[in-house]
C-alpha positions as CSV (number, residue, x, y, z in Angstrom):
1,M,119.4,219.7,115.0
2,E,117.2,216.9,113.7
3,I,114.4,219.4,112.7
4,I,116.9,221.6,110.9
5,E,118.2,218.7,108.9
6,K,114.7,217.6,107.9
7,F,113.9,221.1,106.8
8,L,116.9,221.3,104.7
9,D,116.1,217.9,103.2
10,N,112.7,219.2,102.3
11,E,110.9,216.6,104.3
12,C,107.6,216.9,106.1
13,L,108.3,217.1,109.8
14,V,105.3,214.9,110.6
15,C,105.6,212.0,108.2
16,Q,108.9,212.5,106.3
17,N,107.2,212.6,102.9
18,P,108.3,215.4,100.6
19,S,107.4,218.8,102.1
20,K,105.4,221.4,100.3
21,G,106.4,224.4,102.4
22,M,105.2,226.0,105.7
23,H,101.7,225.2,106.8
24,F,100.2,226.5,110.0
25,G,103.6,227.1,111.5
26,A,105.6,224.1,110.4
27,N,107.2,222.6,107.3
28,T,104.9,219.8,106.2
29,C,103.4,218.0,103.2
30,R,100.0,218.9,102.0
31,A,98.4,215.8,103.3
32,C,99.5,216.4,106.9
33,A,98.5,220.1,106.6
34,A,95.1,219.1,105.4
35,F,94.8,216.5,108.2
36,F,95.7,219.2,110.8
37,R,93.3,221.7,109.3
38,R,90.4,219.3,109.2
39,A,91.0,218.0,112.7
40,T,91.1,221.5,114.0
41,L,88.1,222.8,112.2
42,L,85.9,219.8,112.9
43,N,87.2,219.5,116.5
44,L,87.9,215.8,115.9
45,Q,88.8,213.6,118.8
46,F,91.2,210.7,118.4
47,E,92.3,207.7,120.5
48,C,95.7,206.1,120.1
49,I,95.3,202.7,118.4
50,K,98.0,201.1,120.6
51,K,97.0,202.9,123.7
52,N,100.5,204.1,124.4
53,N,100.5,207.5,122.5
54,N,103.8,206.6,120.9
55,C,103.0,205.3,117.4
56,S,105.5,206.1,114.7
57,G,105.0,207.1,111.1
58,D,107.0,206.3,108.0
59,K,107.0,207.1,104.2
60,K,105.0,204.0,103.3
61,R,102.3,204.1,105.9
62,R,102.4,207.7,107.0
63,F,100.6,207.7,110.4
64,I,98.1,204.9,110.8
65,C,97.3,206.3,114.2
66,K,95.6,209.7,113.9
67,S,96.0,210.5,117.6
68,C,99.8,210.3,117.4
69,R,99.8,212.0,114.0
70,F,97.9,215.0,115.5
71,S,100.2,215.0,118.5
72,K,103.2,215.1,116.2
73,C,101.6,218.1,114.4
74,L,101.4,220.0,117.7
75,E,104.9,218.9,118.7
76,I,106.6,220.4,115.6
77,G,104.8,223.7,116.1
78,M,101.6,223.6,114.1
79,T,99.0,225.8,115.7
80,S,95.2,226.1,115.3
81,K,95.6,229.9,115.5
82,K,97.0,229.8,111.9
83,V,94.2,227.7,110.5
84,K,91.9,229.9,108.4
85,I,88.4,228.8,107.5
86,D,88.3,230.9,104.4
87,Y,91.3,229.5,102.5
88,D,93.7,226.7,102.6
89,P,95.8,225.7,99.6
90,T,96.6,222.3,101.0
91,L,93.2,220.7,100.9
92,S,92.6,218.4,98.0
93,M,89.8,215.8,97.5
94,K,92.2,212.8,97.6
95,Q,93.9,214.0,100.8
96,L,90.6,214.7,102.4
97,F,89.5,211.1,101.8
98,D,92.9,209.7,103.0
99,D,92.4,211.0,106.5
100,Y,88.8,211.8,107.2
101,Y,87.1,208.4,106.7
102,T,87.7,205.5,109.1
103,T,85.3,203.0,110.5
104,S,86.3,203.8,114.1
105,E,86.4,207.6,113.9
106,E,83.6,209.8,115.2
107,S,83.7,213.5,114.5
108,N,82.3,216.2,116.6
109,T,80.8,218.7,114.2
110,S,79.7,221.2,116.8
111,S,82.3,223.7,115.5
112,L,80.5,223.9,112.2
113,T,77.9,226.4,113.4
114,N,78.9,228.6,110.5
115,S,79.3,225.8,108.0
116,P,81.7,226.6,105.1
117,S,81.1,226.2,101.5
118,F,83.6,225.9,98.7
119,S,84.0,227.2,95.2
120,I,86.7,226.7,92.7
121,S,87.7,228.1,89.3
122,E,88.1,225.5,86.5
123,E,91.7,226.6,86.1
124,E,92.5,225.8,89.7
125,A,90.8,222.5,89.4
126,A,92.9,221.6,86.4
127,E,96.1,222.8,87.9
128,N,95.8,221.8,91.5
129,D,94.3,218.3,91.6
130,M,90.7,219.3,92.5
131,L,91.7,221.9,95.0
132,F,89.2,223.0,97.6
133,N,88.8,226.7,98.4
134,F,86.4,227.2,101.4
135,I,84.5,230.5,101.4
136,P,81.3,231.7,103.1
137,K,78.1,231.1,101.1
138,S,76.9,234.0,99.0
139,S,73.9,235.7,100.6
140,K,72.7,236.7,97.2
141,K,71.8,233.2,96.1
142,P,68.3,232.1,97.2
143,I,67.7,229.0,99.2
144,A,66.0,226.3,97.1
145,I,63.4,224.0,98.7
146,I,63.8,220.3,97.8
147,D,61.0,218.6,99.6
148,F,60.7,214.8,99.6
149,S,57.9,214.6,102.2
150,D,55.3,213.7,99.6
151,L,57.5,211.0,98.3
152,T,58.0,209.6,101.8
153,Q,54.3,209.4,102.2
154,K,53.9,207.5,98.9
155,I,56.6,205.0,100.0
156,E,54.8,204.4,103.3
157,V,51.6,203.7,101.5
158,I,53.5,201.2,99.3
159,F,55.0,199.5,102.4
160,D,51.6,199.1,103.9
161,S,50.4,197.2,100.8
162,K,50.2,193.4,101.0
163,N,50.2,193.0,97.2
164,E,52.9,190.4,96.6
165,D,52.9,191.0,92.9
166,D,53.3,194.8,93.1
167,G,56.6,195.8,91.6
168,K,57.9,192.3,91.0
169,N,58.4,192.8,87.3
170,E,58.8,196.6,87.3
171,I,62.6,196.6,87.2
172,F,63.0,194.2,84.3
173,E,61.9,196.7,81.8
174,K,63.2,196.9,78.3
175,S,64.9,200.1,77.1
176,S,63.2,202.3,74.6
177,S,64.2,202.0,70.9
178,I,64.6,205.8,71.0
179,M,67.6,207.0,73.1
180,I,68.0,210.6,73.8
181,K,71.6,211.7,74.4
182,I,71.8,214.2,77.3
183,N,74.0,217.2,77.0
184,E,72.8,219.1,80.0
185,M,70.2,218.2,82.6
186,E,68.7,220.6,85.0
187,I,69.1,219.4,88.6
188,F,65.4,219.7,89.3
189,D,64.5,217.6,86.3
190,M,66.5,214.8,87.8
191,I,64.9,215.3,91.1
192,N,61.4,215.0,89.5
193,L,62.5,211.8,87.7
194,L,63.7,210.4,91.1
195,K,60.5,211.3,92.9
196,N,58.0,210.3,90.3
197,V,59.5,207.2,88.7
198,I,62.8,205.8,89.9
199,I,62.4,205.8,93.7
200,I,58.7,204.7,93.5
201,K,59.7,201.7,91.3
202,W,62.3,200.5,93.8
203,A,59.9,200.9,96.8
204,Q,57.5,198.7,95.0
205,W,60.2,196.1,94.3
206,I,61.5,196.1,97.9
207,N,57.9,195.7,99.2
208,S,57.3,192.7,96.9
209,I,60.7,191.1,97.9
210,F,59.9,191.3,101.6
211,C,56.3,190.3,101.3
212,G,55.6,187.7,104.0
213,K,58.8,188.5,105.9
214,S,58.4,189.8,109.5
215,I,60.1,193.1,108.9
216,G,58.4,196.3,110.2
217,K,57.6,199.3,108.1
218,Q,60.2,201.4,109.9
219,Q,63.0,198.9,109.3
220,K,61.8,198.4,105.7
221,M,62.0,202.1,105.2
222,Q,65.6,202.2,106.6
223,L,66.6,199.3,104.5
224,F,65.1,201.0,101.5
225,R,67.0,204.3,102.2
226,N,70.3,202.3,102.5
227,S,69.8,200.3,99.3
228,W,67.7,201.9,96.6
229,N,70.4,203.9,94.9
230,I,72.9,201.1,94.6
231,L,70.1,198.8,93.3
232,H,69.1,201.4,90.8
233,V,72.6,202.0,89.5
234,F,73.3,198.3,89.2
235,E,70.1,197.7,87.3
236,R,70.9,200.6,84.9
237,L,74.3,199.1,84.3
238,Q,72.8,195.8,83.5
239,I,70.3,197.3,81.0
240,T,73.2,199.3,79.4
241,S,75.4,196.2,79.2
242,K,73.0,194.7,76.6
243,Y,74.4,197.3,74.2
244,E,78.1,197.0,73.5
245,E,78.1,200.2,71.5
246,L,76.9,202.1,74.6
247,L,79.7,200.7,76.7
248,K,82.2,201.6,74.0
249,T,81.1,205.2,74.1
250,N,81.1,205.4,77.9
251,S,77.4,205.7,78.1
252,I,74.7,204.6,80.6
253,L,70.9,204.6,80.3
254,I,69.8,206.5,83.4
255,S,66.2,205.8,82.4
256,N,64.7,203.8,79.6
257,N,65.3,206.5,76.9
258,L,67.8,208.9,78.5
259,L,71.4,208.3,77.7
260,W,74.1,209.8,79.9
261,I,77.6,210.0,78.3
262,C,80.5,210.1,80.8
263,G,82.6,213.2,80.2
264,K,80.1,214.9,77.9
265,S,76.8,214.9,79.8
266,H,76.5,217.1,82.9
267,Y,74.0,218.5,85.5
268,N,73.3,222.2,85.7
269,V,73.7,222.8,89.4
270,S,73.9,226.6,89.2
271,S,70.6,227.0,90.9
272,I,71.7,225.3,94.1
273,S,75.5,225.6,94.3
274,E,78.4,227.9,93.6
275,I,80.6,225.2,92.2
276,T,80.7,225.0,88.4
277,N,78.9,222.4,86.4
278,R,82.3,221.2,85.0
279,Y,83.8,220.9,88.4
280,F,80.7,218.9,89.6
281,S,81.2,216.5,86.7
282,K,85.0,216.2,87.5
283,L,84.1,215.0,91.0
284,F,81.7,212.2,89.9
285,D,82.7,211.3,86.3
286,P,85.6,209.1,87.5
287,Y,83.1,206.9,89.5
288,L,80.7,206.7,86.6
289,Q,83.6,205.6,84.4
290,R,84.5,202.9,86.9
291,F,80.9,201.7,87.0
292,I,81.0,201.4,83.3
293,D,84.4,199.7,83.1
294,E,84.3,197.5,86.1
295,I,80.6,196.6,86.3
296,G,79.0,197.3,83.0
297,Q,81.7,195.7,81.0
298,K,81.8,192.6,83.2
299,L,78.0,192.3,82.9
300,Y,78.3,192.5,79.2
301,E,81.0,189.8,79.1
302,I,78.9,187.2,81.0
303,K,75.5,188.4,79.7
304,I,73.5,187.9,82.9
305,S,69.9,186.7,82.8
306,D,67.0,188.3,84.7
307,Q,67.2,185.6,87.3
308,E,70.9,186.4,87.9
309,L,70.1,190.1,88.0
310,K,67.7,189.4,90.8
311,F,70.4,187.4,92.6
312,C,72.8,190.3,92.4
313,L,70.2,192.8,93.6
314,I,69.4,190.8,96.6
315,Q,73.1,190.5,97.4
316,L,73.2,194.3,97.3
317,L,70.3,194.7,99.8
318,G,71.4,196.3,103.0
319,Y,75.0,196.8,101.8
320,D,75.0,199.8,104.2
321,K,73.8,198.3,107.5
322,N,73.6,201.6,109.4
323,D,70.5,201.6,111.7
324,L,69.4,198.1,110.7
325,T,68.5,195.8,113.5
326,Q,70.0,192.3,113.9
327,Q,66.6,190.9,113.1
328,T,66.5,192.8,109.8
329,I,70.0,191.6,108.9
330,E,69.0,188.0,109.6
331,I,65.9,188.4,107.4
332,I,68.2,189.7,104.5
333,E,70.5,186.7,105.0
334,E,67.5,184.4,104.9
335,L,66.3,186.0,101.7
336,Q,69.8,185.6,100.2
337,D,69.7,181.9,101.1
338,E,66.4,181.6,99.4
339,I,67.6,183.2,96.2
340,A,70.7,180.9,96.3
341,N,68.4,177.9,96.3
342,E,66.5,179.4,93.4
343,M,69.7,179.9,91.5
344,H,70.6,176.2,92.0
345,H,67.2,175.3,90.5
346,F,67.7,177.8,87.6
347,Y,71.1,176.5,86.7
348,S,70.4,172.8,87.1
349,N,66.9,172.7,85.6
350,D,66.5,175.7,83.2
351,L,70.1,175.9,81.9
352,K,71.1,172.3,82.5
353,L,74.4,173.3,84.0
354,T,76.1,170.8,86.3
355,N,79.0,173.1,87.2
356,Y,78.1,176.7,87.7
357,S,80.3,177.7,90.6
358,C,82.6,179.8,88.4
359,R,79.7,181.8,87.1
360,L,78.4,182.4,90.7
361,I,81.9,183.6,91.7
362,K,82.0,186.0,88.8
363,L,78.6,187.4,89.9
364,L,79.7,187.8,93.5
365,N,82.9,189.5,92.5
366,I,80.9,192.0,90.4
367,V,78.6,192.7,93.4
368,K,81.7,193.1,95.6
369,N,83.2,195.7,93.2
370,M,79.9,197.5,93.0
371,K,79.8,198.0,96.7
372,K,83.3,199.2,96.8
373,I,82.9,201.8,94.1
374,M,79.6,203.0,95.6
375,N,81.2,203.4,99.1
376,E,84.0,205.5,97.6
377,K,81.6,207.6,95.6
378,N,79.4,208.2,98.7
379,K,82.3,209.7,100.5
380,I,82.1,212.7,98.2
381,K,78.4,212.9,98.8
382,E,78.9,213.0,102.5
383,L,81.5,215.8,102.2
384,F,79.0,217.9,100.3
385,Y,76.8,217.8,103.3
386,I,79.5,218.2,105.9
387,F,80.7,221.4,104.2
388,D,77.1,222.5,103.3
389,I,77.8,223.4,99.6
390,F,74.2,223.5,98.5
391,H,71.9,226.5,98.6
392,A,69.0,224.3,99.3
393,D,66.8,223.2,102.2
394,I,66.7,219.4,101.5
395,S,64.1,217.5,103.5
396,D,65.7,214.1,103.0
397,N,69.3,213.6,102.0
398,D,68.8,209.9,101.4
399,F,66.6,210.6,98.4
400,F,68.7,213.4,97.1
401,D,71.0,211.0,95.4
402,I,71.6,212.6,92.0
403,F,75.2,211.8,91.7
């Protein structure tokens, strides 16, 4: 009788939020349907957070415990036999994030032997909150080769170098007086820019920063993989923040003379993906806008110096600690202590400031927000690889960071 009443009240039988109809054999909301579909397709294994398999859900929290949420799905009649890999109108980007990512969850992706891709019409994207349609990849599109092996070799050569001055001043470049507004950029043009200019520059800087530190080349490489992109985006935002008119037009200098305009500039990804260029932009433009509003604007307001930029960059080192040893983490912390002492000298002697704690707090808050936005953006990037949407053989995903 309880189930009938909930159905009549148009409530999800799993979490009591508003239902959106029948999904996989039961009356549920889209979020719970997406959760069940994902857990089934990816063969996810959950453990009860309270160890009693009796956690409850409510309208505010939904189910914090994924194990009990999945059990509830089965209890009300949802069945994996009705989950189709080719189409599911319940799966949206926001819902996918709500349930897939947790720090304690490990997924078993062995069921993705025939990895799905997705495509979407622009009308569907506008009307259905970034709806995902999963379909098999087209066999007609050739597989592109994106090879970063030559880049890896160049980075290893840089990390073998003992030149302490190499790269120290490379990042503090001045922007060109000629700025070219980008309308459309071919994906391989950006890859070449990454391989030949951007990534090399940051490898040189990382090597100079850790010169004299007892960190091995393998750990230095892992630290570099985890950090180079967030360092690059932050530095670009700092360069852009020197021009108020650029911030007002939602623009960012992606190199010293190339101007990317949020909402107007876009990548041409047609050579490696079936998703439209417009849809690709819809996925990532909101994060670019947040970088401009929450980071670039704050940097403009406080007008940070080159010394403060260096301080922020070192705070961002190793923000992703995956595969870093405890020794490497301690070396990063030691480096952060050293730059903190340099900042004291800079404020006291160079700027003659006696009370600079408020300014340091502002810088640390900017760094904190930078990490937060980058982590959220990277969730989309990971989904691209989980669902294998690129028609490309990419030799190194850590360097394929075009978005």
